[in-house]
C-alpha positions as CSV (number, residue, x, y, z in Angstrom):
1,M,40.0,32.9,76.2
2,K,40.0,32.6,72.4
3,D,43.3,31.5,70.9
4,N,44.5,34.2,68.6
5,I,47.6,32.5,67.3
6,L,47.3,29.3,65.2
7,T,49.7,26.6,64.1
8,I,50.0,25.4,60.5
9,R,48.0,22.3,61.4
10,E,45.2,24.4,62.9
11,V,45.1,26.7,59.8
12,A,45.1,23.8,57.5
13,A,42.2,22.2,59.4
14,M,40.3,25.6,59.5
15,L,40.7,26.0,55.7
16,K,40.2,22.3,55.0
17,L,43.5,22.0,53.3
18,T,46.4,19.5,53.6
19,E,49.3,20.8,55.7
20,K,51.4,20.6,52.5
21,T,49.1,23.0,50.7
22,A,49.1,25.4,53.6
23,Y,52.9,25.3,53.7
24,R,53.0,26.1,49.9
25,L,50.6,29.0,50.3
26,V,52.4,30.6,53.2
27,S,55.8,30.0,51.6
28,S,54.7,31.7,48.4
29,G,53.3,34.7,50.4
30,E,49.7,34.0,49.5
31,L,48.7,33.1,53.0
32,P,49.7,35.6,55.8
33,G,51.9,34.1,58.4
34,F,55.1,34.5,60.4
35,K,57.8,32.2,61.8
36,V,58.6,31.7,65.4
37,G,61.7,29.5,66.0
38,G,61.4,28.0,62.5
39,S,57.7,27.1,62.9
40,W,54.9,29.0,61.1
41,R,52.3,30.8,63.1
42,F,49.2,32.7,62.0
43,R,47.0,35.4,63.6
44,L,43.4,34.3,63.5
45,S,42.3,37.9,62.5
46,E,44.7,37.8,59.5
47,I,43.4,34.4,58.4
48,E,39.8,35.6,58.7
49,K,40.7,38.8,56.7
50,W,42.4,36.6,54.0
51,I,39.3,34.4,53.8
52,K,37.1,37.4,53.1
53,E,39.5,38.6,50.4
54,Q,39.4,35.2,48.8
55,E,35.6,35.3,48.8
56,K,35.6,38.7,47.1
57,K,37.9,37.4,44.4
58,C,35.5,34.6,43.7
59,L,32.6,37.0,43.3
60,N,34.4,39.1,40.7
């Protein structure tokens, strides 16, 4: 089964960012995420949607 919820480490690796940059993006509200027990979690579908939005911004 495909894992639909990602950790900050997994998102950082997926986006080829440092964890520090991923924390900064999610803390500022730029990257969609939510906290569970004080730890950031991310829906894979929301991250994929965010990537597509970022690609569109680059094309404009």
